[in-house]
Chimera marker file (.cmm) of the C-alpha trace (Angstrom):
<marker_set name="trace">
<marker id="1" x="-24.597" y="84.244" z="45.998" r="1" g="1" b="0" radius="0.5"/>
<marker id="2" x="-23.075" y="80.877" z="46.284" r="1" g="1" b="0" radius="0.5"/>
<marker id="3" x="-21.015" y="81.541" z="43.278" r="1" g="1" b="0" radius="0.5"/>
<marker id="4" x="-19.616" y="84.988" z="44.517" r="1" g="1" b="0" radius="0.5"/>
<marker id="5" x="-18.596" y="83.080" z="47.769" r="1" g="1" b="0" radius="0.5"/>
<marker id="6" x="-16.933" y="80.476" z="45.853" r="1" g="1" b="0" radius="0.5"/>
<marker id="7" x="-14.916" y="83.105" z="44.092" r="1" g="1" b="0" radius="0.5"/>
<marker id="8" x="-13.936" y="84.370" z="47.458" r="1" g="1" b="0" radius="0.5"/>
<marker id="9" x="-16.253" y="87.510" z="47.295" r="1" g="1" b="0" radius="0.5"/>
<marker id="10" x="-18.139" y="88.285" z="50.562" r="1" g="1" b="0" radius="0.5"/>
<marker id="11" x="-20.767" y="90.913" z="51.383" r="1" g="1" b="0" radius="0.5"/>
<marker id="12" x="-21.572" y="92.671" z="54.423" r="1" g="1" b="0" radius="0.5"/>
<marker id="13" x="-25.159" y="93.828" z="52.822" r="1" g="1" b="0" radius="0.5"/>
<marker id="14" x="-27.105" y="93.768" z="49.711" r="1" g="1" b="0" radius="0.5"/>
<marker id="15" x="-28.334" y="96.808" z="47.975" r="1" g="1" b="0" radius="0.5"/>
<marker id="16" x="-31.353" y="96.497" z="45.687" r="1" g="1" b="0" radius="0.5"/>
<marker id="17" x="-33.143" y="98.851" z="43.264" r="1" g="1" b="0" radius="0.5"/>
<marker id="18" x="-36.397" y="98.873" z="41.202" r="1" g="1" b="0" radius="0.5"/>
<marker id="19" x="-39.868" y="98.521" z="42.223" r="1" g="1" b="0" radius="0.5"/>
<marker id="20" x="-39.305" y="95.650" z="44.801" r="1" g="1" b="0" radius="0.5"/>
<marker id="21" x="-36.785" y="97.831" z="46.634" r="1" g="1" b="0" radius="0.5"/>
<marker id="22" x="-39.714" y="100.058" z="47.594" r="1" g="1" b="0" radius="0.5"/>
<marker id="23" x="-41.387" y="97.475" z="49.372" r="1" g="1" b="0" radius="0.5"/>
<marker id="24" x="-40.355" y="96.671" z="53.094" r="1" g="1" b="0" radius="0.5"/>
<marker id="25" x="-41.898" y="93.282" z="52.777" r="1" g="1" b="0" radius="0.5"/>
<marker id="26" x="-39.763" y="92.572" z="49.740" r="1" g="1" b="0" radius="0.5"/>
<marker id="27" x="-36.602" y="93.811" z="51.341" r="1" g="1" b="0" radius="0.5"/>
<marker id="28" x="-37.240" y="91.588" z="54.208" r="1" g="1" b="0" radius="0.5"/>
<marker id="29" x="-37.783" y="88.515" z="52.060" r="1" g="1" b="0" radius="0.5"/>
<marker id="30" x="-34.486" y="89.281" z="50.311" r="1" g="1" b="0" radius="0.5"/>
<marker id="31" x="-32.940" y="89.607" z="53.496" r="1" g="1" b="0" radius="0.5"/>
<marker id="32" x="-34.288" y="86.557" z="54.934" r="1" g="1" b="0" radius="0.5"/>
<marker id="33" x="-33.228" y="84.312" z="51.760" r="1" g="1" b="0" radius="0.5"/>
<marker id="34" x="-29.678" y="85.737" z="51.819" r="1" g="1" b="0" radius="0.5"/>
<marker id="35" x="-29.163" y="86.239" z="55.535" r="1" g="1" b="0" radius="0.5"/>
<marker id="36" x="-27.807" y="89.729" z="55.050" r="1" g="1" b="0" radius="0.5"/>
<marker id="37" x="-29.193" y="93.298" z="55.477" r="1" g="1" b="0" radius="0.5"/>
<marker id="38" x="-30.918" y="94.620" z="52.481" r="1" g="1" b="0" radius="0.5"/>
<marker id="39" x="-30.552" y="98.338" z="51.688" r="1" g="1" b="0" radius="0.5"/>
<marker id="40" x="-32.569" y="100.246" z="49.109" r="1" g="1" b="0" radius="0.5"/>
<marker id="41" x="-31.023" y="103.052" z="46.995" r="1" g="1" b="0" radius="0.5"/>
<marker id="42" x="-32.107" y="106.786" z="47.626" r="1" g="1" b="0" radius="0.5"/>
<marker id="43" x="-32.334" y="106.699" z="43.858" r="1" g="1" b="0" radius="0.5"/>
<marker id="44" x="-35.327" y="104.324" z="42.867" r="1" g="1" b="0" radius="0.5"/>
<marker id="45" x="-34.144" y="103.383" z="39.515" r="1" g="1" b="0" radius="0.5"/>
<marker id="46" x="-30.631" y="101.911" z="39.980" r="1" g="1" b="0" radius="0.5"/>
<marker id="47" x="-30.110" y="100.721" z="36.443" r="1" g="1" b="0" radius="0.5"/>
<marker id="48" x="-30.775" y="104.373" z="35.184" r="1" g="1" b="0" radius="0.5"/>
<marker id="49" x="-28.454" y="105.467" z="37.584" r="1" g="1" b="0" radius="0.5"/>
<marker id="50" x="-25.718" y="103.050" z="37.242" r="1" g="1" b="0" radius="0.5"/>
<marker id="51" x="-25.526" y="102.916" z="33.404" r="1" g="1" b="0" radius="0.5"/>
<marker id="52" x="-23.782" y="106.371" z="33.084" r="1" g="1" b="0" radius="0.5"/>
<marker id="53" x="-21.573" y="105.618" z="35.885" r="1" g="1" b="0" radius="0.5"/>
<marker id="54" x="-20.587" y="102.347" z="34.157" r="1" g="1" b="0" radius="0.5"/>
<marker id="55" x="-19.987" y="104.064" z="31.015" r="1" g="1" b="0" radius="0.5"/>
<marker id="56" x="-17.820" y="106.616" z="32.489" r="1" g="1" b="0" radius="0.5"/>
<marker id="57" x="-15.594" y="104.012" z="34.109" r="1" g="1" b="0" radius="0.5"/>
<marker id="58" x="-15.419" y="101.968" z="30.913" r="1" g="1" b="0" radius="0.5"/>
<marker id="59" x="-14.316" y="105.144" z="28.988" r="1" g="1" b="0" radius="0.5"/>
<marker id="60" x="-11.789" y="105.934" z="31.680" r="1" g="1" b="0" radius="0.5"/>
<marker id="61" x="-10.343" y="102.438" z="31.526" r="1" g="1" b="0" radius="0.5"/>
<marker id="62" x="-10.153" y="102.646" z="27.783" r="1" g="1" b="0" radius="0.5"/>
<marker id="63" x="-8.080" y="105.845" z="27.928" r="1" g="1" b="0" radius="0.5"/>
<marker id="64" x="-5.949" y="104.239" z="30.636" r="1" g="1" b="0" radius="0.5"/>
<marker id="65" x="-6.754" y="107.009" z="32.754" r="1" g="1" b="0" radius="0.5"/>
<marker id="66" x="-8.683" y="104.892" z="35.500" r="1" g="1" b="0" radius="0.5"/>
<marker id="67" x="-11.086" y="106.579" z="37.893" r="1" g="1" b="0" radius="0.5"/>
<marker id="68" x="-11.908" y="105.445" z="41.119" r="1" g="1" b="0" radius="0.5"/>
<marker id="69" x="-15.678" y="104.680" z="41.868" r="1" g="1" b="0" radius="0.5"/>
<marker id="70" x="-15.749" y="107.551" z="44.420" r="1" g="1" b="0" radius="0.5"/>
<marker id="71" x="-14.566" y="110.030" z="41.724" r="1" g="1" b="0" radius="0.5"/>
<marker id="72" x="-17.470" y="109.096" z="39.538" r="1" g="1" b="0" radius="0.5"/>
<link id1="1" id2="2" r="1" g="1" b="0" radius="0.2"/>
<link id1="2" id2="3" r="1" g="1" b="0" radius="0.2"/>
<link id1="3" id2="4" r="1" g="1" b="0" radius="0.2"/>
<link id1="4" id2="5" r="1" g="1" b="0" radius="0.2"/>
<link id1="5" id2="6" r="1" g="1" b="0" radius="0.2"/>
<link id1="6" id2="7" r="1" g="1" b="0" radius="0.2"/>
<link id1="7" id2="8" r="1" g="1" b="0" radius="0.2"/>
<link id1="8" id2="9" r="1" g="1" b="0" radius="0.2"/>
<link id1="9" id2="10" r="1" g="1" b="0" radius="0.2"/>
<link id1="10" id2="11" r="1" g="1" b="0" radius="0.2"/>
<link id1="11" id2="12" r="1" g="1" b="0" radius="0.2"/>
<link id1="12" id2="13" r="1" g="1" b="0" radius="0.2"/>
<link id1="13" id2="14" r="1" g="1" b="0" radius="0.2"/>
<link id1="14" id2="15" r="1" g="1" b="0" radius="0.2"/>
<link id1="15" id2="16" r="1" g="1" b="0" radius="0.2"/>
<link id1="16" id2="17" r="1" g="1" b="0" radius="0.2"/>
<link id1="17" id2="18" r="1" g="1" b="0" radius="0.2"/>
<link id1="18" id2="19" r="1" g="1" b="0" radius="0.2"/>
<link id1="19" id2="20" r="1" g="1" b="0" radius="0.2"/>
<link id1="20" id2="21" r="1" g="1" b="0" radius="0.2"/>
<link id1="21" id2="22" r="1" g="1" b="0" radius="0.2"/>
<link id1="22" id2="23" r="1" g="1" b="0" radius="0.2"/>
<link id1="23" id2="24" r="1" g="1" b="0" radius="0.2"/>
<link id1="24" id2="25" r="1" g="1" b="0" radius="0.2"/>
<link id1="25" id2="26" r="1" g="1" b="0" radius="0.2"/>
<link id1="26" id2="27" r="1" g="1" b="0" radius="0.2"/>
<link id1="27" id2="28" r="1" g="1" b="0" radius="0.2"/>
<link id1="28" id2="29" r="1" g="1" b="0" radius="0.2"/>
<link id1="29" id2="30" r="1" g="1" b="0" radius="0.2"/>
<link id1="30" id2="31" r="1" g="1" b="0" radius="0.2"/>
<link id1="31" id2="32" r="1" g="1" b="0" radius="0.2"/>
<link id1="32" id2="33" r="1" g="1" b="0" radius="0.2"/>
<link id1="33" id2="34" r="1" g="1" b="0" radius="0.2"/>
<link id1="34" id2="35" r="1" g="1" b="0" radius="0.2"/>
<link id1="35" id2="36" r="1" g="1" b="0" radius="0.2"/>
<link id1="36" id2="37" r="1" g="1" b="0" radius="0.2"/>
<link id1="37" id2="38" r="1" g="1" b="0" radius="0.2"/>
<link id1="38" id2="39" r="1" g="1" b="0" radius="0.2"/>
<link id1="39" id2="40" r="1" g="1" b="0" radius="0.2"/>
<link id1="40" id2="41" r="1" g="1" b="0" radius="0.2"/>
<link id1="41" id2="42" r="1" g="1" b="0" radius="0.2"/>
<link id1="42" id2="43" r="1" g="1" b="0" radius="0.2"/>
<link id1="43" id2="44" r="1" g="1" b="0" radius="0.2"/>
<link id1="44" id2="45" r="1" g="1" b="0" radius="0.2"/>
<link id1="45" id2="46" r="1" g="1" b="0" radius="0.2"/>
<link id1="46" id2="47" r="1" g="1" b="0" radius="0.2"/>
<link id1="47" id2="48" r="1" g="1" b="0" radius="0.2"/>
<link id1="48" id2="49" r="1" g="1" b="0" radius="0.2"/>
<link id1="49" id2="50" r="1" g="1" b="0" radius="0.2"/>
<link id1="50" id2="51" r="1" g="1" b="0" radius="0.2"/>
<link id1="51" id2="52" r="1" g="1" b="0" radius="0.2"/>
<link id1="52" id2="53" r="1" g="1" b="0" radius="0.2"/>
<link id1="53" id2="54" r="1" g="1" b="0" radius="0.2"/>
<link id1="54" id2="55" r="1" g="1" b="0" radius="0.2"/>
<link id1="55" id2="56" r="1" g="1" b="0" radius="0.2"/>
<link id1="56" id2="57" r="1" g="1" b="0" radius="0.2"/>
<link id1="57" id2="58" r="1" g="1" b="0" radius="0.2"/>
<link id1="58" id2="59" r="1" g="1" b="0" radius="0.2"/>
<link id1="59" id2="60" r="1" g="1" b="0" radius="0.2"/>
<link id1="60" id2="61" r="1" g="1" b="0" radius="0.2"/>
<link id1="61" id2="62" r="1" g="1" b="0" radius="0.2"/>
<link id1="62" id2="63" r="1" g="1" b="0" radius="0.2"/>
<link id1="63" id2="64" r="1" g="1" b="0" radius="0.2"/>
<link id1="64" id2="65" r="1" g="1" b="0" radius="0.2"/>
<link id1="65" id2="66" r="1" g="1" b="0" radius="0.2"/>
<link id1="66" id2="67" r="1" g="1" b="0" radius="0.2"/>
<link id1="67" id2="68" r="1" g="1" b="0" radius="0.2"/>
<link id1="68" id2="69" r="1" g="1" b="0" radius="0.2"/>
<link id1="69" id2="70" r="1" g="1" b="0" radius="0.2"/>
<link id1="70" id2="71" r="1" g="1" b="0" radius="0.2"/>
<link id1="71" id2="72" r="1" g="1" b="0" radius="0.2"/>
</marker_set>
């Protein structure tokens, strides 16, 4: 997080996925560490969900027909 701040990137919240995201205790620990609200995704496996989104975005960029994240 410190590196992101150094790069001028800020966040109002953190989103986590995977097994730990299901645990209210784990979400609270992460929130306490980073000092930000933590939100879990409705879809429990974010990586499995994000992979096709990343592939679609990359493919659209390669074709110089960029699509916005909301379109994906």
